[in-house]
C-alpha positions in Angstrom: 108.3 119.1 115.7 105.3 121.1 116.9 101.8 120.2 115.8 99.8 122.5 113.6 97.8 125.3 115.3 94.1 125.7 115.0 92.9 129.3 115.0 89.2 129.7 116.1 88.2 133.2 115.2 85.4 135.7 115.0 85.5 138.2 112.2 83.6 140.3 109.6 83.5 139.2 106.0 83.5 141.3 102.9 79.7 141.6 103.1 79.8 143.0 106.6 78.5 139.8 108.3 79.9 138.5 111.5 81.2 135.0 111.1 82.9 132.2 113.1 85.4 129.9 111.6 88.5 127.7 112.0 91.8 127.9 110.2 94.8 125.5 110.4 98.1 127.4 110.2 101.7 126.9 111.2 102.0 130.4 112.7 100.1 133.7 113.2 101.6 135.2 110.0 100.2 132.4 107.9 96.9 132.8 109.7 96.7 136.5 108.8 97.5 135.8 105.2 94.6 133.4 104.9 92.3 135.9 106.5 93.5 138.6 104.1 93.0 136.3 101.1 89.4 135.7 102.2 88.8 139.4 103.0 88.0 138.8 106.6 88.5 141.4 109.3 89.6 139.7 112.6 87.7 140.5 115.8 89.0 137.8 118.2 90.9 134.5 118.1 91.7 131.5 120.2 94.6 129.1 119.5 94.8 125.4 120.2 97.3 122.8 118.9 95.9 120.2 116.6 97.1 117.3 118.7 95.4 118.8 121.8 92.1 119.4 120.1 91.9 115.8 118.9 92.4 114.6 122.4 89.5 116.7 123.6 87.1 114.9 121.1 85.6 112.1 123.2 83.7 109.0 121.9 80.5 110.6 123.3 81.2 113.7 121.2 81.3 111.6 118.1 78.2 109.8 119.1 76.3 113.0 119.6 77.5 114.4 116.2 76.5 111.2 114.4 73.1 111.2 116.1 72.3 114.8 115.1 73.6 114.2 111.6 71.4 111.1 111.3 68.3 113.0 112.5 68.8 115.8 110.0 69.5 113.4 107.1 66.3 111.4 108.0 64.4 114.7 107.8 65.5 114.9 104.1 68.0 117.7 104.7 71.1 117.5 102.4 74.4 116.5 103.9 76.1 120.0 103.4 73.0 121.8 104.8 72.9 119.4 107.8 76.6 120.1 108.6 75.9 123.9 108.2 73.1 123.7 110.8 75.2 121.6 113.1 78.1 124.1 112.8 75.9 127.0 113.7 74.3 125.3 116.7 77.6 123.8 118.1 79.2 125.5 121.1 82.2 123.2 121.8 85.3 124.4 120.0 86.6 120.9 119.2 83.3 119.7 117.7 83.1 122.8 115.6 86.5 122.1 114.3 85.7 118.5 113.3 82.4 119.5 111.6 84.1 122.3 109.8 86.8 119.9 108.5 84.1 117.4 107.3 82.1 120.2 105.7 85.1 121.7 103.9 86.1 118.3 102.6 82.6 117.6 101.2 82.5 121.0 99.6 85.7 120.1 97.7 83.9 117.1 96.3 85.2 114.4 98.5 82.8 111.6 99.5 81.7 111.3 103.2 83.3 107.9 103.6 86.7 109.2 102.4 86.3 112.3 104.6 85.6 110.1 107.6 88.6 107.9 106.7 90.8 111.0 107.2 90.0 110.7 110.9 90.8 107.1 111.8 91.0 108.0 115.5 87.2 108.8 115.4 85.8 106.6 112.6 87.0 103.0 112.0 87.4 101.3 108.6 84.2 99.3 109.0 82.1 102.4 109.5 83.7 104.1 106.5 83.1 101.1 104.3 79.4 100.9 105.3 79.0 104.6 104.7 80.7 104.3 101.3 78.0 101.7 100.2 75.1 103.8 101.4 76.0 107.5 100.9 74.7 107.5 97.3 71.4 106.0 98.3 68.6 107.2 100.5 69.6 104.8 103.3 72.5 106.8 104.7 70.6 107.4 108.0 70.0 103.7 108.4 73.7 103.0 108.2 74.5 105.8 110.6 71.9 104.3 113.0 73.7 100.9 112.8 77.1 102.6 113.4 75.7 104.4 116.4 74.2 101.2 117.9 77.6 99.4 117.5 79.5 102.3 119.0 77.2 102.5 122.0 77.6 98.7 122.6 81.4 99.0 122.4 81.5 102.0 124.7 79.1 100.4 127.2 81.5 97.4 127.4 84.5 99.7 128.0 82.5 101.7 130.6 81.6 98.4 132.4 85.3 97.3 132.5 86.4 100.8 133.8 83.5 100.7 136.4 84.5 97.3 137.5 88.1 98.4 138.0 87.4 101.7 139.9 86.4 100.0 143.1 89.4 97.6 143.4 91.8 100.4 142.3 90.6 102.8 145.0 90.5 100.1 147.7 94.0 98.8 146.9 95.5 102.2 146.5 94.1 103.2 149.9 95.4 100.0 151.5 98.9 100.5 150.0 99.1 104.1 151.2 98.0 103.2 154.7 100.5 100.3 154.9 103.3 102.6 153.6 102.5 105.2 156.3 102.5 102.4 158.9 105.9 101.2 157.7 107.4 104.7 157.7 105.9 106.1 161.0 104.5 103.2 163.1 106.9 100.3 162.7 110.0 102.4 163.8 108.3 103.0 167.2 107.7 99.3 167.6 111.4 98.6 166.7 112.5 100.9 169.5 110.2 99.2 172.0 111.4 95.7 171.0 115.0 96.9 171.1 114.7 97.8 174.8 113.6 94.2 175.7 116.8 92.7 174.2 114.9 89.7 172.7 115.2 87.8 169.5 112.4 88.9 167.2 110.5 86.4 165.0 111.5 86.2 161.3 108.3 87.9 160.1 108.8 90.8 162.4 112.5 91.2 161.3 111.5 91.2 157.7 108.9 93.9 158.4 111.4 96.1 160.3 114.0 95.7 157.5 111.3 96.7 155.0 110.4 99.7 157.1 114.1 100.8 157.4 114.6 100.5 153.6 111.4 102.4 152.9 112.3 105.1 155.5 115.8 105.7 154.1 115.0 105.3 150.4 111.6 106.9 150.2 112.7 109.6 147.8 114.4 107.1 145.5 111.2 104.9 145.6 109.0 107.9 144.8 111.3 108.9 141.9 111.2 105.3 140.6 107.4 105.2 140.7 107.3 108.6 138.9 109.7 107.2 136.2 107.6 104.0 135.9 104.3 106.0 135.5 105.9 108.4 133.0 107.3 105.5 131.0 103.9 103.9 130.8 102.2 107.2 129.7 104.8 107.9 127.1 105.1 104.3 125.8 101.4 103.3 125.8 101.0 104.4 122.2 104.1 102.5 121.1 103.4 99.2 119.2 106.0 97.2 121.3 104.4 98.4 124.6 100.9 97.6 123.3 102.1 94.1 122.3 103.7 93.6 125.8 100.6 94.7 127.6 98.4 92.5 125.3 100.5 89.4 126.3 100.1 90.2 130.0 96.4 90.6 129.7 96.0 87.4 127.7 97.8 85.5 130.5 95.6 87.0 133.2 92.8 84.6 134.2 89.3 85.7 133.4 90.5 88.9 131.6 91.7 86.7 128.8 88.2 85.2 128.4 86.6 88.7 128.3 89.1 89.9 125.6 88.5 86.8 123.5 84.7 87.0 123.7 84.6 90.7 123.0 87.0 90.3 120.0 84.9 87.4 118.5 81.7 89.4 119.0 83.0 92.5 117.3 84.6 90.5 114.4 81.3 88.6 113.8 79.3 91.8 113.9 81.6 93.7 111.5 81.7 90.8 109.1 77.9 90.4 109.2 77.2 94.1 108.6 79.7 94.4 105.7 78.4 91.2 104.0 74.8 92.5 104.5 75.8 95.7 102.8 76.9 93.8 99.7 80.7 93.8 100.2 82.5 90.8 98.7 83.5 88.2 101.3 87.3 88.7 101.0 86.9 92.5 101.3 84.5 92.1 104.2 87.0 89.8 106.0 89.8 92.4 105.5 87.6 95.1 107.0 86.6 92.9 109.9 90.3 92.1 110.6 91.0 95.9 110.9 88.3 96.3 113.5 90.2 93.9 115.8 92.4 95.7 118.2 94.6 92.8 119.4 97.5 91.8 117.3 97.5 88.1 118.2 93.8 87.8 117.2 94.2 89.9 114.1 96.9 87.6 112.9 94.6 84.5 113.3 91.8 86.3 111.4 94.2 87.2 108.6 94.8 83.4 108.1 91.1 83.1 107.3 91.5 85.3 104.2 94.7 83.4 103.2 93.0 80.0 103.5 90.0 81.2 101.5 92.3 82.3 98.7 93.7 78.8 98.6 90.2 77.5 97.8 88.9 76.4 101.2 85.4 77.3 102.5 84.7 79.9 105.2 83.8 77.4 107.9 87.0 75.4 107.2 89.1 78.5 107.4 87.5 79.5 110.6 88.0 76.1 112.1 91.8 76.4 111.7 91.9 79.4 113.9 90.9 77.3 117.0 88.8 80.3 118.2 85.3 79.1 117.6 83.4 76.2 119.1 82.1 73.3 116.9 78.5 74.4 117.1 79.4 77.9 115.8 81.5 76.4 112.9 78.5 74.1 112.2 76.2 77.0 112.0 78.4 78.8 109.6 78.7 75.7 107.4 74.9 75.5 107.2 74.7 79.2 106.4 77.2 78.9 103.6 75.0 76.2 102.0 71.8 78.2 102.4 73.2 81.6 101.4 72.3 83.2 104.8 75.8 83.9 106.1 75.1 87.4 107.3 72.0 86.2 109.3 74.1 83.4 110.9 76.9 85.8 111.8 74.4 88.2 113.3 73.0 85.4 115.4 76.5 84.4 116.5 77.4 88.0 117.4 74.2 88.2 119.6 75.3 85.0 121.3 78.8 86.4 122.0 77.3 89.7 123.3 75.1 87.8 125.7 78.0 85.7 126.8 80.1 88.9 127.3 77.5 90.4 129.6 77.3 87.2 131.6 81.1 87.1 132.0 81.1 90.8 133.1 78.4 90.1 135.8 80.5 87.2 137.1 83.6 89.4 137.1 81.8 92.0 139.2 80.7 89.3 141.7 84.3 87.9 142.0 86.1 91.2 142.4 84.7 92.3 145.8 85.4 89.1 147.7 88.8 88.8 146.0 89.8 92.3 147.1 88.4 91.8 150.6 90.4 88.5 150.9 93.6 90.2 149.7 93.3 93.1 152.1 92.5 90.8 155.0 95.6 88.7 154.3 97.8 91.8 153.7 96.7 93.7 156.8 96.5 90.5 158.9 100.1 89.7 158.1 101.2 93.2 159.0 99.3 93.1 162.4 100.7 89.7 163.3 104.3 90.7 162.4 103.9 93.8 164.6 102.3 92.1 167.7 103.9 88.6 167.6 106.8 89.6 169.8 104.3 91.1 172.4 102.5 87.8 172.5 105.8 86.0 173.2 106.8 88.4 176.0 105.0 86.1 178.5 107.6 83.4 177.9 110.3 85.8 179.4 108.5 86.1 182.8 
């Protein structure tokens, strides 16, 4: 089933004014009926599928939108008027579509938090809950500032991970391509030379020659297999089973496991602190914090906290049963429960985890380069030794 189409159009309304707009429709006939009902004469149009336009909206696009919206609200401009100004000044088609959807929803009487909840791919449940508590007050811009700050921290962490992986990916890919070319074009020439000497080749050289022959004769099959593998990953990456499988692999990978755990604990503590600070009851705040966790295994452990609290246990006792937090963290939460300063303690814990996360990232960066260098040295060294070992042994024949 095809996705809905988004029609971006320019037209003239009943008053003779030139207007820009967006309309969702299944086909062009439906689009024309909507235009006719609104007495708009069509000048030009551009069609994009809904699924495609959502993919074009990047996290930075959302950040830019929230920043400008926050600025206008801080300047005492009403929400609808702010969105109208943003719509007029926006040039990107995908952002115009999103702003138009939000504006239309608000004009129909829907609250901003519920409107944002219609786009879970852009606004998470914690952000929607915080907005819900502040949209009827004069502090909406403060909440938007907090959401922006958290989004920037999360994106910075993701960018750091991607940046750390770019160098090893490029180096390893280059090394694999060079070795593959050597196996296909260089090793067969060495095989012919060694065949003319009528000598028994070392085991490592025989393995290399067999590998070269297999690669040479089955290169198309190998390429097809790689294509199928990449296609399967691209198609299956959104499937829950694939995500769970990938999660298990990452959690068994040294050092990556620690990064994932620290990031998850940081985000959970931050989300819980912000929701409690906004006046949300503890059980509801825990539910929202759970939904902010992206990893199934951790989410399951955090869900046990809510279940344990319902049985009458205190928060620090419930947290202790997850085996995720150190004793000093649990002790801090225990003291905070007694003093009524739980949100402050959770904020302090979140800051600790964020600092720890940055330290782990710096260590990872320092480890990656020598690890990659060592791997390439061993890989290429083995290849060179396998190729030239028989030449070194030729002296024994004379």
